C-alpha positions as CSV (number, residue, x, y, z in Angstrom):
1,M,-6.3,-27.2,4.0
2,K,-5.2,-24.8,6.8
3,I,-3.5,-27.7,8.7
4,Q,-1.7,-28.8,5.6
5,Q,-0.6,-25.2,4.9
6,A,0.7,-24.8,8.5
7,R,2.7,-28.0,8.2
8,F,4.1,-26.9,4.9
9,I,5.2,-23.5,6.2
10,A,6.9,-25.0,9.2
11,A,8.7,-27.7,7.2
12,S,9.8,-25.1,4.6
13,A,11.1,-22.4,6.9
14,T,14.6,-23.8,7.0
15,F,14.6,-24.3,3.2
16,A,13.5,-20.7,2.7
17,A,16.2,-19.3,5.0
18,L,18.9,-21.3,3.3
19,L,17.8,-20.6,-0.2
20,F,16.7,-16.9,0.1
21,G,18.2,-15.6,3.3
22,A,16.5,-14.4,6.4
23,S,13.5,-12.1,6.0
24,V,13.5,-8.6,7.4
25,A,10.0,-7.3,7.5
26,S,10.2,-3.7,6.3
27,A,11.6,-3.2,9.8
28,Q,13.7,-0.5,11.2
29,T,16.6,-2.3,13.0
30,T,19.0,0.5,14.0
31,T,18.9,1.1,17.7
32,P,17.5,4.7,18.2
33,T,19.4,7.5,19.9
34,V,16.4,9.8,20.6
35,T,12.9,9.5,22.1
36,C,9.9,10.0,19.8
37,S,8.2,12.1,22.5
38,S,11.0,14.7,22.5
39,L,10.4,15.6,18.8
40,P,8.3,18.6,17.8
41,S,4.5,17.9,18.0
42,P,4.7,14.2,17.2
43,V,1.8,12.4,15.5
44,Y,1.9,8.6,15.6
45,L,1.0,6.3,12.7
46,T,1.1,2.5,12.3
47,G,-0.1,0.0,9.8
48,S,0.7,-0.7,6.1
49,S,4.3,-1.2,5.1
50,A,3.3,-0.6,1.5
51,L,2.3,3.0,2.3
52,R,5.6,4.0,3.9
53,N,6.7,6.2,1.0
54,F,3.4,8.1,1.1
55,V,3.6,8.6,4.8
56,G,7.2,9.8,4.4
57,V,6.2,12.5,1.8
58,V,3.6,13.9,4.1
59,G,6.1,13.7,7.0
60,K,8.6,15.7,5.0
61,L,6.0,18.4,4.3
62,L,4.9,18.7,7.9
63,A,8.5,18.7,9.2
64,S,9.2,21.7,6.9
65,D,6.3,23.8,8.2
66,A,7.0,27.0,10.2
67,A,5.5,25.2,13.2
68,P,6.8,21.7,12.4
69,V,4.9,18.5,13.1
70,T,6.8,15.3,13.3
71,V,5.3,12.1,11.8
72,V,6.3,9.0,13.7
73,Y,5.6,5.7,11.9
74,Q,6.0,2.0,12.7
75,S,5.4,-0.6,10.0
76,Q,3.1,-3.3,11.3
77,G,0.8,-4.4,8.6
78,S,-2.6,-2.9,7.5
79,C,-4.8,-4.8,9.9
80,V,-2.6,-3.8,12.8
81,G,-3.2,-0.2,11.8
82,V,-7.0,-0.8,11.8
83,R,-6.9,-2.6,15.2
84,T,-5.0,0.2,16.9
85,I,-7.9,2.6,16.2
86,Y,-10.9,0.3,16.5
87,E,-10.1,-1.7,19.7
88,A,-11.8,-0.5,22.9
89,D,-9.0,-1.6,25.2
90,P,-6.4,1.3,25.3
91,A,-3.6,-1.3,25.8
92,K,-4.4,-2.5,22.2
93,R,-4.3,1.0,20.7
94,V,-0.6,1.6,21.3
95,I,2.7,0.9,19.5
96,K,5.8,-0.3,21.3
97,D,9.5,-0.8,20.5
98,V,10.3,-4.2,19.2
99,P,14.0,-5.0,20.1
100,S,15.8,-7.8,18.4
101,V,15.3,-11.1,20.2
102,G,17.2,-14.2,19.1
103,G,17.1,-14.3,15.3
104,K,14.1,-11.9,15.0
105,A,14.9,-8.5,13.7
106,A,14.1,-5.4,15.7
107,N,11.3,-3.0,14.5
108,Y,11.6,0.5,15.9
109,A,9.5,3.5,15.0
110,I,10.9,6.1,12.6
111,Y,10.3,9.7,12.2
112,F,10.6,11.8,9.1
113,K,12.8,14.9,8.8
114,A,12.4,18.1,6.6
115,D,15.1,16.8,4.2
116,G,13.0,13.6,3.6
117,S,15.3,11.3,5.5
118,A,14.1,9.0,8.3
119,Q,15.6,8.1,11.7
120,E,14.6,5.6,14.4
121,C,13.3,6.8,17.8
122,F,12.3,5.2,21.0
123,L,8.6,4.9,21.9
124,D,7.3,5.3,25.4
125,A,8.2,2.3,27.7
126,D,4.6,1.4,28.2
127,G,3.6,2.0,24.6
128,T,2.6,5.1,22.7
129,P,-1.1,5.7,21.7
130,V,-1.6,5.6,17.9
131,T,-3.1,8.8,16.3
132,I,-3.8,7.3,12.9
133,G,-4.0,3.8,11.6
134,I,-3.0,3.4,8.0
135,S,-4.2,0.5,5.8
136,D,-4.4,-0.7,2.2
137,V,-7.8,-2.2,2.9
138,Y,-11.2,-1.4,4.5
139,A,-11.7,-2.0,8.2
140,N,-14.2,-4.9,7.6
141,T,-11.6,-6.7,5.6
142,C,-9.6,-6.9,8.9
143,G,-12.7,-8.0,10.8
144,Y,-13.8,-4.6,12.2
145,T,-17.2,-3.0,11.5
146,A,-17.5,-0.7,14.5
147,T,-15.8,0.0,17.8
148,T,-17.0,-1.8,20.9
149,D,-16.8,1.3,23.1
150,G,-19.2,3.5,21.1
151,S,-16.5,5.7,19.7
152,T,-16.7,7.0,16.2
153,V,-14.0,6.1,13.6
154,T,-13.7,7.9,10.3
155,D,-12.1,6.4,7.3
156,Y,-10.2,9.0,5.3
157,F,-9.3,8.0,1.7
158,G,-5.9,8.6,0.4
159,P,-4.5,7.8,-3.1
160,V,-5.4,4.6,-4.8
161,Q,-3.0,1.7,-4.4
162,P,-2.8,-1.1,-7.0
163,M,-1.6,-4.5,-6.0
164,A,0.1,-7.0,-8.4
165,F,1.4,-10.4,-8.9
166,V,5.1,-10.3,-9.6
167,V,7.8,-12.7,-10.9
168,P,11.5,-12.4,-11.4
169,A,12.5,-10.6,-14.6
170,S,14.0,-13.8,-16.0
171,S,10.7,-15.7,-15.6
172,K,8.9,-16.8,-18.8
173,Q,5.5,-16.0,-17.2
174,Q,3.6,-13.0,-18.5
175,S,0.1,-13.3,-17.0
176,I,-2.1,-15.0,-14.4
177,S,-5.8,-15.4,-14.1
178,A,-7.9,-15.4,-10.9
179,E,-8.5,-19.1,-11.3
180,A,-4.8,-19.9,-11.7
181,A,-4.0,-17.8,-8.6
182,Y,-6.7,-19.6,-6.7
183,L,-5.1,-23.0,-7.6
184,A,-1.6,-21.8,-6.6
185,F,-2.3,-20.0,-3.3
186,G,-5.6,-21.8,-2.4
187,T,-4.6,-25.4,-3.0
188,G,-0.8,-25.3,-3.0
189,G,-0.1,-25.5,-6.7
190,G,-1.4,-25.9,-10.2
191,G,-0.3,-25.1,-13.7
192,A,2.8,-22.9,-14.0
193,W,3.1,-22.5,-10.2
194,S,3.2,-25.8,-8.4
195,D,5.9,-25.5,-5.7
196,P,4.7,-23.4,-2.7
197,R,8.4,-23.0,-1.6
198,F,8.6,-20.4,-4.3
199,F,5.4,-18.5,-3.4
200,F,6.5,-15.2,-1.9
201,I,3.6,-14.1,0.3
202,R,2.7,-12.0,3.3
203,N,0.2,-12.8,6.1
204,A,-3.3,-12.1,7.2
205,S,-2.3,-8.7,8.7
206,S,-1.0,-7.6,5.3
207,G,-3.3,-5.3,3.3
208,T,-1.6,-6.4,0.1
209,Q,-2.5,-10.1,0.8
210,Q,-6.0,-9.2,2.0
211,M,-6.8,-7.2,-1.1
212,V,-5.5,-9.8,-3.5
213,A,-7.3,-12.5,-1.5
214,N,-10.6,-10.8,-2.1
215,S,-10.0,-10.9,-5.9
216,I,-8.9,-14.5,-6.2
217,G,-11.3,-16.0,-3.6
218,V,-8.7,-17.4,-1.1
219,P,-9.0,-16.2,2.5
220,G,-6.1,-14.0,3.5
221,N,-5.2,-16.4,6.4
222,A,-5.3,-19.6,4.3
223,W,-2.6,-19.0,1.7
224,W,0.0,-21.5,0.6
225,G,3.5,-20.1,0.5
226,I,6.1,-18.7,2.9
227,D,5.6,-15.4,4.7
228,R,8.5,-13.2,3.7
229,G,7.8,-10.7,6.5
230,G,7.0,-7.6,4.6
231,S,7.0,-5.9,1.2
232,S,10.8,-5.5,1.3
233,G,11.2,-9.2,2.1
234,V,9.1,-10.2,-0.9
235,R,10.9,-7.7,-3.2
236,D,14.5,-8.5,-2.1
237,Q,14.2,-12.2,-2.0
238,L,12.3,-12.5,-5.3
239,K,14.5,-10.3,-7.4
240,I,17.7,-12.2,-6.7
241,I,16.5,-15.5,-8.2
242,V,18.6,-16.0,-11.3
243,D,18.2,-19.8,-11.9
244,Q,15.8,-20.2,-14.8
245,A,14.0,-23.2,-13.4
246,Q,13.5,-21.5,-10.0
247,A,12.5,-18.2,-11.7
248,D,9.7,-19.9,-13.7
249,K,8.3,-21.3,-10.4
250,A,8.5,-18.2,-8.4
251,I,5.7,-15.7,-7.8
252,G,4.9,-13.0,-5.2
253,I,2.6,-10.2,-4.4
254,L,3.5,-6.5,-4.0
255,S,2.0,-3.1,-4.1
256,S,2.7,-1.1,-7.2
257,D,4.9,1.5,-5.5
258,V,7.3,-1.2,-4.5
259,A,7.1,-3.2,-7.7
260,D,7.4,-0.2,-10.1
261,V,10.9,0.8,-8.9
262,E,12.1,-2.8,-9.5
263,R,11.0,-3.2,-13.1
264,A,14.6,-4.1,-14.1
265,N,14.5,-7.0,-11.7
266,L,10.8,-7.9,-11.4
267,R,7.9,-8.3,-13.9
268,V,4.3,-7.4,-13.0
269,L,2.0,-10.0,-14.5
270,A,-1.1,-9.1,-16.4
271,Y,-4.1,-10.1,-14.3
272,Q,-7.4,-11.6,-15.6
273,A,-10.1,-11.2,-13.0
274,K,-13.1,-13.4,-12.8
275,E,-15.5,-13.0,-15.7
276,Q,-12.9,-11.0,-17.7
277,L,-11.9,-12.3,-21.2
278,C,-8.3,-11.3,-21.0
279,G,-5.7,-10.0,-18.6
280,Y,-4.7,-6.4,-18.0
281,L,-1.6,-4.8,-16.6
282,P,-2.1,-1.9,-14.2
283,D,-0.6,0.3,-16.9
284,S,-1.4,0.5,-20.6
285,S,1.9,-1.3,-21.4
286,A,4.8,-3.0,-19.7
287,T,6.9,0.1,-20.1
288,S,4.4,2.8,-19.3
289,R,3.6,4.2,-15.9
290,D,0.2,5.7,-16.7
291,K,-1.9,3.3,-14.5
292,A,-4.5,3.6,-17.3
293,N,-6.1,0.2,-16.6
294,V,-6.5,1.1,-13.0
295,R,-8.0,4.5,-13.6
296,D,-10.6,3.2,-16.1
297,G,-11.5,0.0,-14.2
298,H,-10.0,-2.7,-16.5
299,Y,-7.4,-3.8,-13.8
300,D,-9.1,-5.3,-10.8
301,I,-6.8,-5.3,-7.8
302,W,-6.8,-1.8,-6.4
303,G,-8.3,0.2,-3.6
304,P,-8.0,3.5,-1.9
305,S,-5.5,3.8,0.9
306,H,-7.2,4.3,4.2
307,L,-6.3,6.5,7.2
308,F,-8.4,5.7,10.2
309,A,-8.8,8.2,13.1
310,R,-11.2,8.5,16.0
311,T,-13.4,11.5,15.7
312,V,-15.7,13.5,17.9
313,N,-18.6,15.4,16.3
314,G,-17.0,14.7,13.0
315,A,-13.6,16.1,13.9
316,P,-10.4,14.3,14.5
317,S,-7.9,15.3,17.2
318,A,-5.6,18.2,16.5
319,A,-2.6,15.9,16.0
320,A,-4.5,13.7,13.4
321,L,-5.8,16.8,11.7
322,A,-2.3,18.1,11.1
323,F,-1.6,15.0,9.0
324,L,-5.0,14.5,7.4
325,S,-5.5,18.1,6.3
326,R,-2.6,17.7,3.8
327,F,-4.6,15.5,1.4
328,V,-8.2,15.2,2.5
329,T,-9.2,18.1,0.4
330,P,-10.5,18.4,-3.2
331,R,-7.3,20.1,-4.3
332,V,-4.2,18.2,-3.1
333,P,-1.0,20.3,-2.8
334,V,1.0,20.0,-5.9
335,E,4.1,18.7,-4.1
336,L,2.1,15.9,-2.6
337,L,0.4,15.2,-5.9
338,D,3.8,14.9,-7.6
339,A,5.0,12.6,-4.9
340,E,2.0,10.3,-5.2
341,I,2.4,10.1,-8.9
342,A,6.2,9.5,-8.6
343,G,5.4,6.8,-6.1
344,A,3.2,4.8,-8.5
345,L,0.0,5.8,-6.6
346,V,-3.0,7.2,-8.3
347,P,-4.4,10.4,-6.7
348,Q,-8.2,10.3,-6.3
349,C,-8.4,13.3,-8.6
350,A,-7.0,11.3,-11.5
351,M,-9.5,8.3,-11.2
352,N,-12.4,7.7,-13.5
353,V,-13.9,4.9,-11.5
354,T,-14.5,4.3,-7.8
355,R,-15.6,1.5,-5.5
356,T,-17.0,1.4,-1.9
357,E,-16.0,-2.1,-0.8
358,E,-12.9,-4.3,-1.1
359,V,-12.4,-5.2,-4.8
360,G,-16.1,-4.6,-5.2
361,P,-18.2,-3.3,-8.1
362,M,-16.9,-0.2,-9.8
363,Q,-18.9,2.9,-10.6
364,S,-18.1,5.8,-12.9
365,Y,-16.5,8.6,-11.1
366,Q,-16.0,12.3,-11.7
367,P,-13.6,13.9,-9.1
368,P,-14.8,17.2,-7.6
369,Y,-11.4,18.6,-8.6
370,S,-9.9,16.8,-11.5
371,C,-6.2,16.2,-12.2
372,G,-6.3,13.6,-14.9
373,C,-4.6,15.8,-17.5
374,Y,-1.8,16.7,-15.1
375,F,-1.4,13.0,-14.2
376,D,-1.1,12.1,-17.9
377,A,1.4,14.8,-18.5
378,K,3.6,13.6,-15.6
379,T,3.3,9.9,-16.5
380,K,3.2,10.0,-20.3
381,G,5.0,13.2,-21.0
382,S,2.0,14.5,-23.0
383,N,-1.8,14.6,-23.1
384,S,-4.6,15.9,-25.4
385,C,-5.8,18.5,-22.9
386,K,-5.6,22.3,-23.5
387,S,-3.0,24.1,-21.3
388,C,-4.2,27.1,-19.4
389,E,-3.1,29.7,-16.9
390,S,-6.7,30.4,-15.7
391,S,-10.2,29.1,-16.3
392,S,-10.8,31.9,-18.8
393,D,-8.4,30.1,-21.2
394,C,-10.6,27.0,-21.2
395,P,-13.5,25.9,-23.5
396,S,-17.0,25.2,-22.2
397,S,-16.4,21.4,-22.5
398,A,-13.6,21.6,-20.0
399,P,-14.1,24.9,-18.2
400,T,-11.8,24.6,-15.2
401,C,-8.1,25.3,-15.1
402,N,-6.5,22.8,-12.8
403,F,-2.7,22.4,-12.4
404,G,-2.2,24.1,-15.8
405,Y,-4.7,22.1,-17.8
406,C,-8.4,22.5,-18.7
407,E,-10.6,19.9,-16.9
408,V,-14.3,19.2,-16.7
409,Q,-14.3,20.4,-13.1
């Protein structure tokens, strides 16, 4: 199957380029004018392209501090982020400038400013050591269970990231089952989706693809379809399909933060996981943004975002701590909480279920500092919670005042 798939992708590359245009992989292509090392207290991150917005929000906050810290980020794919922390060879734990070569787009690092904007910067000529690797998936999904040099790596959980199957808005398709997805991406076609030229996929380094792969039972390196290079490539190429026949054959995968802002152009499919009797959207409806079915465990394809850092005696480096300290706390700063919610992510404090392995069994979860009421107010415009100014305003059933609402704890 892998040989057939490789032949298909090679034979289809020209077709894809002509039909959909060349793919630019969430890459930063503008030639930099500054060096990253010249910026105030730089901290270097690489990995998931799907988590760029989240990284940017933290970057804006750190750049605004009285003693500013500059977040420098290069999009490379989740498993690259994992590799740059777990590998023993220092030469494999760096990021480098990727200039444009031939028809391949450049991919420079970017840094985030206090106004929220981003700008390219040059990395060190021999490569710059990575401080934090960011990923949509667990390290063992990328083939790493431990470092080979005895170093300790800590996995810090960020907000929950749902993944989704998406189709053009004009498509007649409304839902997909794990079995139908297996037929399409595992065998090259079946049912509604039978033409792999219209499968908008990523690659084995992509956390999005690896997470979905775990749910449908097709290894992340054995998918049928054409690698569109990154989340932006999938999004931009899929949404411009207007021909009805092509739209009905087209399908892709995206993280919710990318898909949600394109609801006018893309439709998220309801997903029926194995052993489920029906399909569920991430949200309670196609028009809501409450992530209700993610938060209560009905929707299957989700996981915490991961930030990997090397630690000594339980502590990360000072540079890593500057970034991690913003959200690895029971009470997330409200500005970061608002940004996570606006970005279609689910803060850990709003979850009612948890899991400890990739798309694994779910367990009931009570956050140590809950924000479910606040999340509902921001996404639905209302909730059934009692408002409060302090915990003295709250009943015994929900005795703690968090973010203006009475919570269990």
